[in-house]
DSSP file (Angstrom, degrees, kcal/mol; ACC not computed):
  #  RESIDUE AA STRUCTURE BP1 BP2  ACC     N-H-->O    O-->H-N    N-H-->O    O-->H-N    TCO  KAPPA ALPHA  PHI   PSI    X-CA   Y-CA   Z-CA
    1    1 A M              0   0    0      0, 0.0     2,-0.4     0, 0.0    63,-0.1   0.000 360.0 360.0 360.0 132.0   82.4  175.4   53.8
    2    2 A S        -     0   0    0     64,-0.1     2,-0.4    61,-0.1    21,-0.2  -1.000 360.0-161.9-138.7 138.2   81.8  177.4   57.0
    3    3 A V  E     -A   22   0A   0     19,-3.0    19,-2.8    -2,-0.4     2,-0.6  -0.966  19.4-132.3-119.1 133.5   79.5  180.3   57.6
    4    4 A R  E     -Ab  21  68A   0     63,-2.0    65,-2.5    -2,-0.4     2,-0.6  -0.776  21.0-159.6 -85.5 118.9   79.8  182.6   60.6
    5    5 A V  E     -Ab  20  69A   0     15,-3.4    15,-2.0    -2,-0.6     2,-0.5  -0.892   5.3-163.8-101.7 124.2   76.4  183.2   62.2
    6    6 A R  E     -Ab  19  70A   0     63,-3.0    65,-2.9    -2,-0.6     2,-0.4  -0.933   0.8-159.8-112.8 128.5   76.2  186.3   64.3
    7    7 A Y  E     - b   0  71A   0     11,-1.9     2,-0.3    -2,-0.5    65,-0.2  -0.855   7.5-158.9-107.3 140.7   73.4  186.7   66.8
    8    8 A F    >   -     0   0    0     63,-1.8     3,-1.9    -2,-0.4     4,-0.5  -0.911  47.2 -35.0-122.4 147.6   72.4  190.1   68.2
    9    9 A A  T >> S+     0   0    0     -2,-0.3     4,-1.9     1,-0.3     3,-0.5  -0.141 131.0   6.8  50.7-124.3   70.4  191.2   71.3
   10   10 A A  H 3> S+     0   0    0      1,-0.2     4,-2.5     2,-0.2    -1,-0.3   0.791 130.4  58.7 -62.4 -28.9   67.6  188.7   72.2
   11   11 A A  H <> S+     0   0    0     -3,-1.9     4,-2.3     2,-0.2    -1,-0.2   0.901 106.1  48.3 -67.2 -39.4   68.8  186.3   69.5
   12   12 A A  H <>>S+     0   0    0     -3,-0.5     4,-1.6    -4,-0.5     5,-1.1   0.900 111.8  50.0 -65.2 -40.6   72.2  186.1   71.2
   13   13 A E  H  <5S+     0   0    0     -4,-1.9    -2,-0.2     2,-0.2    -1,-0.2   0.925 112.6  46.3 -63.3 -44.3   70.5  185.5   74.6
   14   14 A A  H  <5S+     0   0    0     -4,-2.5    27,-0.4     1,-0.2    26,-0.4   0.870 116.1  45.1 -67.0 -37.2   68.3  182.7   73.2
   15   15 A A  H  <5S-     0   0    0     -4,-2.3    -1,-0.2     2,-0.3    -2,-0.2   0.706 103.7-130.5 -79.2 -20.3   71.2  181.1   71.4
   16   16 A G  T  <5S+     0   0    0     -4,-1.6     2,-0.3     1,-0.2    -3,-0.2   0.643  81.7  61.7  77.8  14.0   73.5  181.4   74.4
   17   17 A T  S   <S-     0   0    0     -5,-1.1    -2,-0.3    -6,-0.2    -1,-0.2  -0.976  73.2-135.8-160.0 160.0   76.3  182.8   72.2
   18   18 A D  S    S+     0   0    0     -2,-0.3   -11,-1.9     1,-0.3     2,-0.3   0.530  88.4   8.5-100.3  -6.3   76.8  185.9   70.0
   19   19 A A  E     +A    6   0A   0    -13,-0.3     2,-0.3    -7,-0.1    -1,-0.3  -0.966  57.7 169.6-166.4 152.4   78.4  183.9   67.2
   20   20 A E  E     -A    5   0A   0    -15,-2.0   -15,-3.4    -2,-0.3     2,-0.4  -0.972  33.4-113.5-159.4 156.7   79.2  180.4   65.9
   21   21 A D  E     -A    4   0A   0     -2,-0.3     2,-0.3   -17,-0.2   -17,-0.2  -0.817  36.2-176.6 -95.8 135.1   80.5  178.8   62.7
   22   22 A R  E     -A    3   0A   0    -19,-2.8   -19,-3.0    -2,-0.4     8,-0.0  -0.857  24.5-156.7-129.6 161.7   78.0  176.5   60.9
   23   23 A A        +     0   0    0     -2,-0.3    40,-0.0   -21,-0.2   -21,-0.0   0.151  41.9 136.5-127.7  19.2   78.2  174.3   57.8
   24   24 A E        -     0   0    0      1,-0.1    -2,-0.1   -21,-0.1     6,-0.1  -0.407  51.3-137.5 -69.2 146.5   74.6  174.1   56.5
   25   25 A P  S    S+     0   0    0      0, 0.0    38,-2.6     0, 0.0    39,-0.5   0.665  78.3  26.7 -81.8 -15.9   74.2  174.4   52.7
   26   26 A S  B  > S-E   62   0B   0     36,-0.3     4,-2.3    37,-0.2     5,-0.1  -0.933  78.0-111.7-143.5 164.6   71.2  176.7   52.7
   27   27 A L  H  > S+     0   0    0     34,-2.7     4,-2.7    -2,-0.3     5,-0.2   0.881 117.5  52.8 -65.2 -38.5   69.4  179.3   54.7
   28   28 A T  H  > S+     0   0    0      2,-0.2     4,-2.2     1,-0.2    -1,-0.2   0.936 110.9  46.5 -62.1 -46.1   66.4  177.0   55.3
   29   29 A A  H  > S+     0   0    0      1,-0.2     4,-2.4     2,-0.2    -2,-0.2   0.879 112.2  51.9 -62.9 -38.0   68.8  174.2   56.6
   30   30 A L  H  X S+     0   0    0     -4,-2.3     4,-2.7     2,-0.2     5,-0.3   0.937 108.1  50.2 -64.3 -47.1   70.6  176.7   58.8
   31   31 A R  H  X S+     0   0    0     -4,-2.7     4,-1.7     1,-0.2    -2,-0.2   0.931 113.3  46.3 -56.4 -47.1   67.3  178.0   60.3
   32   32 A E  H  X S+     0   0    0     -4,-2.2     4,-2.0     1,-0.2    -1,-0.2   0.908 114.0  48.4 -63.0 -42.7   66.3  174.4   61.1
   33   33 A A  H  X S+     0   0    0     -4,-2.4     4,-2.3     2,-0.2    -2,-0.2   0.894 109.8  49.5 -68.3 -41.6   69.7  173.5   62.6
   34   34 A V  H  X S+     0   0    0     -4,-2.7     4,-2.2     1,-0.2     7,-0.2   0.864 111.8  49.4 -69.8 -32.1   70.1  176.5   64.8
   35   35 A V  H  < S+     0   0    0     -4,-1.7     7,-0.3    -5,-0.3    -1,-0.2   0.894 110.8  50.4 -69.9 -38.5   66.6  175.9   66.3
   36   36 A A  H  < S+     0   0    0     -4,-2.0    -2,-0.2     1,-0.2    -1,-0.2   0.900 118.2  38.7 -63.1 -39.9   67.4  172.3   66.9
   37   37 A D  H  < S+     0   0    0     -4,-2.3    -2,-0.2     1,-0.3    -1,-0.2   0.766 130.0  30.2 -81.1 -26.8   70.7  173.3   68.6
   38   38 A H    >X  -     0   0    0     -4,-2.2     3,-2.2    -5,-0.2     4,-0.6  -0.685  68.9-178.8-133.0  76.9   69.2  176.3   70.4
   39   39 A P  G >4 S+     0   0    0      0, 0.0     3,-1.3     0, 0.0     4,-0.4   0.797  79.7  61.9 -52.7 -34.9   65.5  175.6   71.1
   40   40 A A  G >4 S+     0   0    0    -26,-0.4     3,-1.0     1,-0.3     4,-0.4   0.784  94.4  64.5 -63.3 -24.9   64.9  179.0   72.8
   41   41 A L  G X> S+     0   0    0     -3,-2.2     4,-2.3   -27,-0.4     3,-1.2   0.784  87.2  70.6 -67.8 -26.7   65.8  180.6   69.5
   42   42 A G  G << S+     0   0    0     -3,-1.3     4,-0.5    -4,-0.6    -1,-0.2   0.772  89.3  62.7 -60.9 -26.4   62.8  179.0   67.9
   43   43 A E  G <4 S+     0   0    0     -3,-1.0    -1,-0.3    -4,-0.4    -2,-0.2   0.766 120.0  20.1 -70.3 -25.8   60.5  181.4   69.8
   44   44 A I  T X> S+     0   0    0     -3,-1.2     3,-1.8    -4,-0.4     4,-0.7   0.583  95.6  92.1-120.3 -13.9   61.9  184.5   68.2
   45   45 A L  G >< S+     0   0    0     -4,-2.3     3,-1.2     1,-0.3    -3,-0.1   0.848  83.5  59.5 -57.4 -36.8   63.6  183.4   64.9
   46   46 A G  G 34 S+     0   0    0     -4,-0.5    -1,-0.3     1,-0.3    -2,-0.1   0.726 108.3  45.6 -64.5 -20.9   60.4  184.0   62.9
   47   47 A R  G <4 S+     0   0    0     -3,-1.8    -1,-0.3     2,-0.1    -2,-0.2   0.490  96.2  99.4 -97.2  -5.7   60.4  187.6   63.9
   48   48 A C  S << S-     0   0    0     -3,-1.2     2,-0.4    -4,-0.7    23,-0.0  -0.517  73.2-125.0 -84.4 147.7   64.1  188.2   63.3
   49   49 A A  E     -C   72   0A   0     23,-3.2    23,-2.9    -2,-0.2     2,-0.5  -0.756  25.0-154.1 -81.7 136.9   65.6  189.8   60.2
   50   50 A V  E     -C   71   0A   0     -2,-0.4     7,-2.7     7,-0.3     2,-0.5  -0.968   8.0-166.1-118.4 119.1   68.2  187.5   58.6
   51   51 A L  E     -CD  70  56A   0     19,-2.4    19,-2.6    -2,-0.5     2,-0.7  -0.905   7.7-158.8-108.5 128.2   70.9  189.1   56.6
   52   52 A V  E >  S-CD  69  55A   0      3,-3.2     3,-1.6    -2,-0.5    17,-0.2  -0.923  84.5 -25.1-107.0 109.7   73.1  187.0   54.3
   53   53 A D  T 3  S-     0   0    0     15,-2.7    -1,-0.2    -2,-0.7    16,-0.1   0.882 131.7 -46.3  48.2  42.2   76.4  189.0   53.7
   54   54 A G  T 3  S+     0   0    0     14,-0.2     2,-0.5     1,-0.2    -1,-0.3   0.361 117.8 108.2  90.3  -4.3   74.4  192.1   54.5
   55   55 A T  E <   -D   52   0A   0     -3,-1.6    -3,-3.2     2,-0.0    -1,-0.2  -0.921  70.0-120.6-111.1 128.9   71.3  191.4   52.3
   56   56 A R  E     -D   51   0A   0     -2,-0.5     2,-0.4    -5,-0.3    -5,-0.2  -0.403  28.3-171.0 -68.8 138.2   68.0  190.6   54.0
   57   57 A H        +     0   0    0     -7,-2.7    -7,-0.3    -2,-0.1     4,-0.1  -0.988  20.8 172.7-132.3 123.0   66.5  187.2   53.1
   58   58 A D  S    S+     0   0    0     -2,-0.4     2,-0.2     2,-0.1    -1,-0.1   0.474  75.0  41.3-101.4  -6.9   63.0  186.1   54.1
   59   59 A D  S    S-     0   0    0      1,-0.2     2,-0.1     0, 0.0    -2,-0.0  -0.447 105.6 -55.1-122.9-164.4   63.1  182.9   52.0
   60   60 A D        +     0   0    0     -2,-0.2    -1,-0.2   -33,-0.1    -2,-0.1  -0.421  50.7 173.8 -77.4 153.3   65.7  180.2   51.2
   61   61 A A        -     0   0    0     -2,-0.1   -34,-2.7    -4,-0.1   -33,-0.2  -0.959  34.6-109.2-155.3 141.5   69.1  181.0   49.9
   62   62 A P  B     -E   26   0B   0      0, 0.0   -36,-0.3     0, 0.0     0, 0.0  -0.446  19.7-153.9 -69.6 149.0   72.2  178.9   49.2
   63   63 A L    >   +     0   0    0    -38,-2.6     3,-1.9    -2,-0.1     2,-0.2   0.339  48.9 128.3-108.0   6.0   75.1  179.6   51.6
   64   64 A A  T 3  S+     0   0    0    -39,-0.5     3,-0.1     1,-0.3   -61,-0.0  -0.453  84.8   8.7 -61.5 128.2   78.0  178.5   49.3
   65   65 A G  T 3  S+     0   0    0      1,-0.3     2,-0.3    -2,-0.2    -1,-0.3   0.420  97.0 133.6  81.0  -1.7   80.5  181.4   49.2
   66   66 A V    <   -     0   0    0     -3,-1.9    -1,-0.3     1,-0.1   -64,-0.1  -0.615  38.5-167.3 -82.2 139.5   78.7  183.3   52.0
   67   67 A T        +     0   0    0      1,-0.3   -63,-2.0    -2,-0.3     2,-0.3   0.810  64.9   7.9 -96.2 -34.7   80.9  184.6   54.8
   68   68 A H  E     -b    4   0A   0    -65,-0.2   -15,-2.7   -47,-0.0     2,-0.4  -1.000  47.5-158.7-151.9 151.6   78.3  185.6   57.4
   69   69 A V  E     -bC   5  52A   0    -65,-2.5   -63,-3.0    -2,-0.3     2,-0.4  -0.998  18.5-154.8-124.7 127.8   74.7  185.5   58.4
   70   70 A D  E     -bC   6  51A   0    -19,-2.6   -19,-2.4    -2,-0.4     2,-0.6  -0.893   2.9-157.6-107.2 133.6   73.3  188.0   60.9
   71   71 A V  E     -bC   7  50A   0    -65,-2.9   -63,-1.8    -2,-0.4   -21,-0.2  -0.937  16.9-178.9-111.6 109.7   70.3  187.2   63.0
   72   72 A L  E     - C   0  49A   0    -23,-2.9   -23,-3.2    -2,-0.6     3,-0.1  -0.927  13.6-151.6-117.0 111.3   68.7  190.5   64.2
   73   73 A P        -     0   0    0      0, 0.0   -25,-0.1     0, 0.0   -28,-0.1  -0.306  43.0 -77.9 -71.6 164.6   65.6  190.5   66.4
   74   74 A P        -     0   0    0      0, 0.0     2,-0.4     0, 0.0   -64,-0.2  -0.374  50.1-144.0 -61.7 141.7   63.2  193.4   66.2
   75   75 A F        -     0   0    0     -3,-0.1     2,-0.2   -66,-0.1    -3,-0.0  -0.868   3.4-141.8-110.0 142.5   64.5  196.5   68.1
   76   76 A A        +     0   0    0     -2,-0.4     2,-0.2     2,-0.0     0, 0.0  -0.634  52.8  75.2 -94.7 158.9   62.4  198.9   70.1
   77   77 A G              0   0    0     -2,-0.2    -2,-0.0     1,-0.1     0, 0.0  -0.736 360.0 360.0 131.2-177.9   63.0  202.6   70.2
   78   78 A G              0   0    0     -2,-0.2    -1,-0.1     0, 0.0    -2,-0.0   0.434 360.0 360.0-133.4 360.0   62.7  205.6   68.1
């Protein structure tokens, strides 16, 4: 099982990449693993919107059958 994690804007900068494939079984495990692998991401991940196949999740969710997770930091503008 592999999930494509896409990082946008400041999240991509903190992760050092705009996308990577991950194999964690749940959203909680994924959050912990990406912070362990990309420590700078830990500073902003709590403020980011996390979309699982296009649906926002603020809590845990299984990732079986999921194709992508998007990490979107807050955006400024009007």
